Structure formats: C-alpha cells, structure tokens
N, C-alpha and C positions, 0 to 999 in steps of 0.2 A: 569571547568570540563575536563575529559580527552580526549586527542587525541591519536590516534594510527597510526603509519606508517605500512602500510599492505604490504604483499608480492606481491600483485597486482600492487603496484607502487604509490598508492595514500595515502593520509593522511585522516584519518576519525575522525569526532567527534561523541562522543557517551555518553549516560548517562545511569546510573543503579539506579534504585529505589526499595525498597521493600525487602522481604525476602521470601525464599521458592525455589521451583524448577524454572529453568530459563525459561523465556518466552520472545522471540524476536518478536518486532513489526516492520513490514516494511511498510512504507507510500507510497502513490501514487505520481503521477507525479508532479515535481516541489515542493513538499511540504517537509518541514524539519521535524525534530523529534518532535518538539513542537506541531505539529498537533494531536498527540496522547495524549495530556495532560489529556483529560477527561477519556480515557482508563487507563492510568497509575494510576490515583487516585483510579479507581475502582478495579484494578488488584493487586496493590502493597502489600495489606495485605495477599495475598495468594502466590504471585509468585515474584521472582526477575525479574523485567521488564527491558528489554534492549531496548533502542530507539537510533537511530542514523541518521545522515545526510547522505543520499545516495550520491554517487559521483554526482556532478553537483548541490547539494543543500547546503543550510545552511553554515556551516563552514568547510565542507569537500572540498577536491580538486575538482576543475571544469574544466575538460579537455575541450578543445576548439573544438577538431574534434568529429563530431557526430558519426564517426565510433568507438569511444571509449567508446559508450554507446550501450549495448544490455542487454536483459534480462540475458543471460548467464553471461556476464561480471559483471553485477550488483550482480548476485548470487555468483559469485566467490569472489567478495568483502566481501560479508556477511560471506562465509566460512572462509576467511582469518581473518576477525574480530573476529569470534568465536574462531578460533585456537589461535590468539594473546592474547586474554583475558582469555583463559584457559577453555572455555566451550566446552565439548565433544559432548553434545546432548541437545537440547532444544525444547520446544514447539514453533511453528512458527505461526504467524498470519500476513497475508499481505492483503493490500487493493489496488485494481485497479493495477497500475503498481507494486505495492508491492506484489500483489497476483501472478502476472506473474513472478516476480523475485522468489517468494517462490516455485512456480512450478519447476523452473529451479534448485533451491537449492535441493529440495527434489529428483529430477531426477539425478542430477550430484554429490550431496553431501549427499546421503541418510543416512549415519551414523550420520549426524548432526542432523536430524529432528526426534523428538519424536512424535508429532502430527502436524497436519497442518490445518490452517483455511484460506480459500480463499474467500475473500469478494469482491464483484463487480468484478468478475473474467471473463476471457475469455481464450480459448485455442489457438485461431488462429486469426490473423488480416486478416478479409476479406475486400472486397472492401468498403463496407458500413462504416465499422469501420475506415479504413484508411481516407476516406473523412471526417468523424466526426472529427477526430484528426486534420486534416489540417484546419478545421474551428477555431480551438483553436490556431493552429500555426501561422496563418497568421498575426494577430496583434503583435505577438512577433518578427517576422521577420521584421515588420516595426517599431520595438522599441517602441511599445505602449502598455506597461504592464497593464496600467489602463483599456484599452479597453479589453485586454485578460481576465482579472478577471471578467468583466462584461459579456463578452460573455461566459466564461467557467461556470459561475453560471447558466446560462440557461440551460446547460447540466447537472450539477451536483446537483443543488439544486431543491427542489420542488417548485411548483407554490405557494403553501401555505406559504413557508418560504418567498420568494421574495415579494409577495403581502401583507402579513399581519404582517411581522416582519421587517420593514424597518431599525430599529435601529440595530438589530442583523445582518442584511445583510451588512449594512455599517461597523460594527465592524469586520465582517468576511473578508470583502474586504480589509480593513486597516490592519489587522493582517497579510495578506499575503504579502503585499508590503510596504505601507506607514509607518506602525508602527513596521515592521519587522527589527531588527537590522542586519540581514544577509539575504536580499531579494534575490530571485532567479536571476540568470544571464541568459542573452539571450542565451549564448552558452550552459549552463546547461539545460535550458528548451528545446532547439532544440535537444539536445542529448536524453532527456527523451522522446520527441515525436518520435525520431527515433526508440528508443527502443520499444515504444508503437506500432508503425506501422509495425515493422518487427517481432513481436513476433509470434512464431510458435512452440507450444510444443504439439498440439493436438494429434498427432500420437505417442507421447512418454508418455503420461500421464498414460498409463497402468502400467509404471515402478514404479509408486508411490505406496507404499505398507504400508503406516502408516495410522492411523485413520484420516479421513479428513472430516471437515466441510465446506460446501460451502453455502454462503448466498448471497442474492439478494434483492433488494428493488423493489416493484411493480411499483414505479414511478421513477425508475432509468432510465433516458433517454440515458446516455452516454454508459453504459454497460447493455443493457436490459437483463432480465432474461434468454432469449433464450440461451445466451452465457454460463451462469452459468450451465444451464442443459446439454449443450454439455459437459462441463468439468465433470459434475457428471457421465455421461454416461461412461466415459473413466477411471474413478478411482474406482476400485473395493471396494465396501462397503461404498462408500462416502455418507454422509447425506447431503440433500439440505434443506435449510430453506429460506422461502421468508418473509421478513418483509412487513407488510401490513399498510395501512393508509395513510393519506394525507402528512406525512413527511418521508415516506420510500424511500428516494432518494438515489442517489450515496453517498451523505454525511449524511446517516441516522445515522452514528456513531456520528455525531454532532447534527443534528436536533432532533433526538429521542434517545439521548445518554443513558438515564436511561435503557430503554428496550433493547437497543443494548448491552449494557454493561452486563446487568443481564443474557441475553441469552448466549452470548459468554462465560462469566465467568462460568456459570452453565455447559457448555459443557466441558470447560477446567477441572474444578474440577472433573467432572464425569470421564473424561479421565484419569486423574492423579489417582484417586481412583482405577480404574481398572487396573492400573499398566502400561498404556501407555501414 
C-alpha cells in the first residue's frame, strides 16, 4: 500500500478504501490506521475512506524528539497528506488524540475540512488530564509495553468488556503489540503523550465554522464527557451525542461498533445530503 513523503519532512503510510466523497479518519494515541477497520467496513460503501499512520505510529516516520510531536504538528501532517494525494476538502473524523488533531486541522487549515466529528475529545489539557496521561506514560518510559496496555485498558475500556469478555480483551491487547507487525515505539508513544499533555485549543475553537458532531461515552474514564461538553460550548452549532450503556467506553467504537457506526454514518450521510 502507498507511502507518501510529506512537505512536513516525514513519510506517511496510508490506505484508501471505498467510493464516494472523501472521509479522513484520525486515530488516537499510539494506535495505527488498522484500529479503524470496523469503521472502514461500515463507511466504504458511501465514502472514499482514508486512514493513515500518524507520525510515531505504524509504518510512518517515528521522530525521536518529543518536541517533534504536538497537535498542530500532527494536523500539519494531515494537511500535507491531503495536499499530496490531491484531496481539496474532506469530511474529518478524529478520536481522542485524533480529535485534538482534527481541531487543529479545522482551525489552521479550514479549507480542508467539510464536516468534523470529534469523538472522546477535549479542548485543553488540565492538571487532572495531564496526571491521567502520566499513568499511561510511566510503564512506557520503563520499556514495559505489556504493562502499558493493561493499564491503558483500565482507562479506555468498560468494566463489562474487561470482566465479561476475556478472550476479546486478550485479542485487543495482542493486536496492539504482540500480533502487530508494526508495534508502537517507545519514542513515538512518548511523543503522542507529549501532544496529549500539551493540547490547548479551547480558546480557539470558536474559529471552527463547519458542521460538527461531538460524541462521548458515559463510561469513558479517560476523556470524561465534561470535556466534550466544554468543546461543544465553544463551537457554534455543534451537536453533542452521548453513547449510553455498559459498553459506552473510550473505545465504544470497538465495544459497541454497530451502534457507533450506524449513528456516525447517519450523521455523515445527512451532512452530505445537506450539501456540507
């Protein structure tokens, strides 16, 4: 599959599937493009779906210096990728770190964004958020990725998923590291954590002028709904949707994929029908 050398100085791996208006998916911290597989399958009958490995993940360039990672830098990579592959404007959906990247894309490259979906999002990293990220960062700094994924799942997965679906939990953990042909690197993960901890777009979110959907899960411990509500308040006309139920976690896109995909696809199709 294709690689592109970007004007931002990195090489990016990306994939394109489906047919229709372009839709760019931006994944979260340390996760590569394949994490979107269930969404690609749901969307590709209606949209040309673009997924990619953000800098620091998968097969893309993995800078060593943490200062080579910020939400603005990640967004500039996205804009450069779209420019390189000839896409002038696209629907954009970002999750977690991907949602913060999408905010910066919409603020700094507004002509590239047709509509915006911000899942598990926040506008500014406060002290609570920074300390939460540091609990995930600690085992990585000690070169213990196995402990990282176990710790991270306590934040991102639902208790129902962990308690009642041990085989699915094991498969999820293995897919991230052991069975991943391109597992995350220590330097890339620390870079993503740095971007997470330094994100601050809250006072600029009013610059976003495109139709925007914000979603959260009621059992998302990592990025609680209060953060999404703060973002909604700053973007004129933004719609807020809260997924409910025992699987409505930070990874609701995986745990309750059918409902998550149906809702987000319906919103996209309606926005496309309305001409936005």
